[in-house]
N, C-alpha and C positions, 0 to 999 in steps of 0.2 A: 293771751289768756282771756277767757270769757267769765263774766261775773253773774250772769243769769241765764241758765241753760234749761231748755225744755227737752225732756226725753219723751218722744212720741212713741208710746208703747201700745202695740196691738196685743191683746191677750191671747190671740190665736197663734202668734209667732214667737220663736225663742230668742229674741234679740236682747232681752233685759240685761243679762249679765255683761254682755259685750258693750251695750249702750252705757250702762252704769260705769264701767271701767273707763270708757272713752270720755265720758263727762267729767269724771274725777281727774283724769289726766289733763283735759283741756281747761278745767276750771280751777284747778289747784285747791288749796284747803279752804279758801274763803268764798268759793262760788255758791250761789243759791241754785240748787238743782231741783227741778220740778218734774216729776214723772207724771205724764198726762196720758190718760186713755179716754177716747171719745166713744161714749155709748150712743149708738144710733137707734133711737126709739123706732118701733114699727111704724110704717106709713099709716096715714089716716084710714084708708080703706081696710087695711089688715087689722089695725087696732080695734076696729068695730067688732071683730070676732074674737078678740082676746080678752081674757079676764084681767081686770086692772091689777089684781093681787099678783098674778103671774108676771105681768110686766114689771111691777115694782120689785118682785123677788129677783128677776133677772138683773135689774139695775143694782140691787144690793149685793148680789153675787159678784158682779163686775167690780164693785168697790172693794169687796173683800179680796178678790183675786189680785187687783192692782196693789193693794197694801201688802199682800203676801209676797209679791214679786220684789218689792223694794225693802221689805223688812230687814232690818239690820244694817242697811246702807246708811252711812253717815251723811247728814245734811241733805237728805232727799225727802221732799214733801210729795205725797201722792195726791193727785187732783183728778177727779173724773168730771168730764164735761158731756153735755148732751148736744148732738147735732150731727152734721156731715163731717167726716173725719178731716179732710184736708182744709176745708174752709174754717172749721172751728179751731183747728190748731193754729193756722196763720192769724186769725182774728185774735185769739188769746195771746199769741206772741206779741202782737202790736199793743194790745191792751195792757200787758204787764211790763212792757219794755224789755223783753228778752233779747239778748244779743246773739243767741245761737239756738238752733233746733237740731237735735240728733234724732234721725229716723231710720228705721230698717227698711230694706227693700228686698222683696223676694225675687226670684228669677222670673222675669215677666213671661207671660204666655202671649199667644197671638192676640187675644182680646185686649190685653193691656197696651199693645202697640197702637191700637186704634183709639182706646178710651183714655189711656194714661193711668198710671198707678197713683196711689195716695202720695207716695214719696215724690213722684214727678210733679204732681200738682203743688205740693208744699214748696219744692224747689222754685217753681215758677212764680209763686205768689207770696212767699215769705218776706217779711220786712227786715230780715236779719240773715246771718250766715246759716247755711244748712249743711250738716255733715250726714252723708248717706252711708249706712253700713250694709254690707252684703252678708 
């Protein structure tokens, strides 16, 4: 059993229910489950042309979406982080001492075979066990 589990949730994919169920089974009743979404801010050159209020609204919308995904789930804390998805998740796992990360993986396309998916990068760099859901 794991006692501190990160659910790496992308708000664009539908893995939340399956990931929550998996975390609750792997952690039992006493596990701390942290649902994490990484908000990737626009790059420097793009952000020059964006209204700051629009960027802040997108961030707040992501926070609300994440909270809605885990609303009603026992012992699940939603956390939104800013940065690059895989790097931010693995650094956060090390920082909080997580002993498992649950991440979804979409069916890879040709581009993913050359560049690697977020899930593949998390598997390669995580400081703890990684459970990949399809």
